[in-house]
N, C-alpha and C positions, 0 to 999 in steps of 0.2 A: 516566793513572799520571804522578806527577812523578817526575822522573829528576834525579840532581845533575849532569847533563851534556846536551848537545845533540848530535844526531847529527852535526852538523858539526865537532864537536870530536875525534870518534874515529877511530882507526887502521884500523877495520874488521878487526882482527886478520889482515891479509893475506887477507881472504876467505876463511876456514874454511868449507869446504863441510859443512854440518849437514844432516842428514835427520831430522826428528821424526816419528814414527809414532803415530797414536793417534786421538783424536776428543773431543769433548765439552769442557766446561768447562776442564778441565786443560790441555790441549793449547794452547787458544787464548791461556790466561793465560802460559804458557811462551813461546809465539811473541811476545807483545808485550814480552818483554825481550830475547829473542834479537835481534829485528830490528835493536836498537841495537848489536849486535857484528858482524854480517856481513850483506851483501848477498846472498850466495850460501846461500839458507835454502829448504829444500823441506819441506812438510808434507804427508805421505801420509795420507790421511784415510777412516775407514770410512764406508761406505754402507750398514749394516744396520739403520738407525733406521727404526721404522715407527709411531712415535707423534707426538702433537702435530701442529703446522702442517706438518711435513714430512712425517708420515703421510698427511695429507689430500691434499698435492699429490701424493703417490706414488700414492696410490689413483686420485685423479681423472685425472691427466694421464699416469700411466704411467712416471715419471720416478723417478730415483734420488733419495733424500731429500737435500735442500739444506742442512738446519739446521747440521749440523757444520762442513761446507764454508763456509757464510756466516761462522760464528762465527770461523773461521780468517782468512778474508779481512778482516774486520772488525779483527780484531787486527795484522794486516799493511798496513793501508790507509794511504795517505799522501793522502787526499782532504780536500776543505774539510769544515769541522765540520757544516755543514748536511746533507752526502751521509752523514755517518757518522751524524747525528741520524735520518736516513730510513731507514737500513739497519736501525738498531734499533728503528724504530717498529713497535707491535704494535697492530692495531686492536682497539677497546675490544669489551667483551662483547655489547653491543647492536648488533653491525655485521652480523648475519645470519650468511652462509656464510663471511665474512671475519673471524668472531670469533675473536681470539688470535692471527691469521696474522701472520707477521713480513713487511713490505713488503720487505726484503732477499730473502726467499725467493721473493717473486712476481717479483721482477726477475730473479732466476736462472732461475725457471721460464720466463719470457719468452724469455731468451737460450737455453733449451735447445730452445723451440720453434723458433727460427729458426738453430739449430746443428746441424752434422751429428752430433754426440755430445756427451754430457753433459761428458766433459773439455774440449771445445773451448768449450764455454758457460761452463765455470768460467774458461778462460784469457781469454775475452772480458771477462768480468765482472772479472777481476783487472787487465786494462788501464785500465779503467773507473775503478777505484779506485787505480790506480797502486802496487799492494802491493810491498813489500819482498820479493824472493823468488818462489816459486811454491807455489800449492796445487793438489795432484793426488787427485782420488779415487782409491782404491786399486784400483778396477775400475770399469768401466763396464756390469757385469753386473748385472742385477735379483736381487737376493740377500736371503734371509731368515735370521734366526739362530734355531738350535734349541738350548735348554738341556737337557741330561740331569743330573738329580739323583741323589744317593747311593741312593736308594730305588728306582731304576730307572725313574721316572716323566720325561716330558719335555714341553716346551711349546715352540712355535714362534711366533716373534714377539717381537723385542727389547722392546716395550713390556709384552709381558705377563709376562716373567721376574720383576719385582719381586713382584707379587701372587701369582703362582703359588709363587715360593719361600716366602713367608709361609704359604701354605696348606700346603705340604708340610712346613714346618719341618725342613729338611735343608739341606745344602750342595750347590752345584753341583759335579757330577763333571766335565762337559766341555761344551762348545760346538762346534757346527759350523755351516757355512754351507750353505744349500739354494738352489741346487745346490751340491754340493760342488766345491771347488778351481775356482773360476771364474778366467777369465785376468785376470793383472794388467794393469794399465796400463803398457806399454813404457816410458814416460818414467818411471815409479815405480822401475822395474827398474834403469834407467840411473843414476838419481838414486843409488840405494843403491850401486851399482858405484862411483861416483866418489866418495863420501862420505869426509871425513875423519873425522867424527863422526856417530854414529848414536844416536838418542835413542828410547826407548820408554816412553810415558806423559808426564806422570801423567794420570789417568784411570780410569774404570770399568774394572777388570781384564777382565771377561768380555763387557762390551758396547761399549767403546770400543777397547782395546788390542789384546786377543787376535783378534778377527775380522780385523784386517789380515793376521795371520800364518796364517790359513787360505786366504787366496788363492793361487793356483798361483805358485809361484816367489819370494814374497816371504820368507818364513822361510829358504829355501835361500840367497838373496841375501845376507840379513844374516848368516846362519851363515858363509857363505864370505868376506865382507869382512873386509880388513886394517885398517877403521877403529878407532877407539876406539868401544866399544859400551856404552852406559850405560842402566840401567831407573831411572827417576825415581819411586820407591814414594810412594804416597799418603800424606798426613798422617794419616788417618782411615780406619776401616773404613766399609763403605758399606751402609746398612739395604737389605735385599732383595737383596743381591749378595754381600759377603763380610763379614758378621759374624762376628767371633771369629777370622778370620784373621790369622796373625802375616805378618811381612815375608817370612820363608822360604816361607810358603806361596803367597803371592804369586809369588815367584820360581820356585818349583816348578810352578805352574800355567802360567807362561809357557812354561817349557822343555818341559812335557808336551806342550803344543801346537805345539811347534816342534822344536827338536833342540839337542844340545850345540854349544856356541860362539855361542849366541844373543847372550849379552851377557857383559861382562867385569867388570862393577861394578854395584853397587846404591847409588844415593845417597837417603838417608834423613834427614828432619828431625830436628835434634838440640832445636830450642828447643821449651820447654814451651808447651802449649795453656792460654790463660786460663781460669781456673776457671769464668767465667759461661758460657764456650763449652761447657766440659765438661758442665756440667748440661744444656744445651739438646740436646747430642748424644747424652746418656744417654737422654733421652727418645724418641729415633728409634733406638734400639738401636745406636748407632754410638760408637766410642771410639777414643783414638789407636792407630795400629798398633804393636804390640809389635816392636821390632827385635831378633830373636834371630840376632845376629851368628855366632855357632858354627855354627848349621844352615845359613845362608845359604853361609858359606865353605866348608863341606863339601861344598857342589854345585860348587865351583870358582869362585865368584862374589865378588869383594871388596866389602866394605862400608865406605861413606865416609858419614859424617854431618856435616851442616852445619845451621846455623840458617837455614832457607830459607822459614820460613811468614810470613805477612804479620803485622805487629804493629797493622794498623788496621782489616782487614776484620771484619765481623760474622760471619764464617765462619772456619773452621780451614783456610785454603788456602793455597797457596803464593804468595810475593811475587814477582811478575814480575821485579823488579829483582835481589832477592838469589838468586833461581833461576837466572837467567841468568848472573850473575857466578861463582856457584858453579861452574856447569857449565864455563864457559869456563876458570876457575883449574884445575879437575881436568884439563880437556883439556891444559892446557899442561904440567902436571905430568907426565902420561902420554905424552905425544907430545913429550918433551924434545928429540929428534933434527931436530924441524921448526925452521924458522927464523921467528921472529914480529917 
């Protein structure tokens, strides 16, 4: 990512203590921008994934899924270019059992094998990559994600939700972890308690963001926090998960799986999605999320809109630099009693 400044030029915003909660591509994109604004950055990441290379390692080795964790560490890494290239390398399709597997996942799996716990393996890899801030699994427990749909049916397994939803042709009503309420990583709860700014999302609503809130103590800690608390709404609906859902329905789902006081504001993109991208997403039953401001504010959540989408990506995604700048600008406005 090309930025109009270098890290050495920055004031670090007096090291604002930021906690970002989520998973997937959305969280790692946001982290790439935020790391240029503060060194006191903690990512709390879901471990409910059971598909792809992560799912294979989970099944073969009995370890938590490394994929989302690895993406976040890549985003925050300050390693040599060759190391970054190695981390993102995927073995080609003709590689037998390694087909499609990420080398970064294998490194984390090896570290997990020589470490007392998964979170310590993540900490060791973080040191190797000299990351800015910290990446924490939300729990060390072996958890599965179960989704229940509006017609009463349910399915277990994060990777199965997409296809099952398409077959049922109805919305997701709720998700839960199995076993329910696993213990949170103490360091995650401590980071939330000390945060100045707590961010949820962006990312898949039911499979990346909400699963973190179902871990024992996480939702209560966020609700009790005096930090500035913000939900970063996705730009597009997600095929197989949130088709047809408005921004207020995203917020309502978050609150329904947690409690009052979870967030104070919802940041939504105000920049238009390019026509060519709209047509592509339409083929996938996805569309720009409708920002129904009055319905969101009726839930006691302030709506803020900013042009935070990427102008150059081949997908309708957030710009790491734009999003980070908008988040910090909003934080400065809302935390006016703090000294910058």
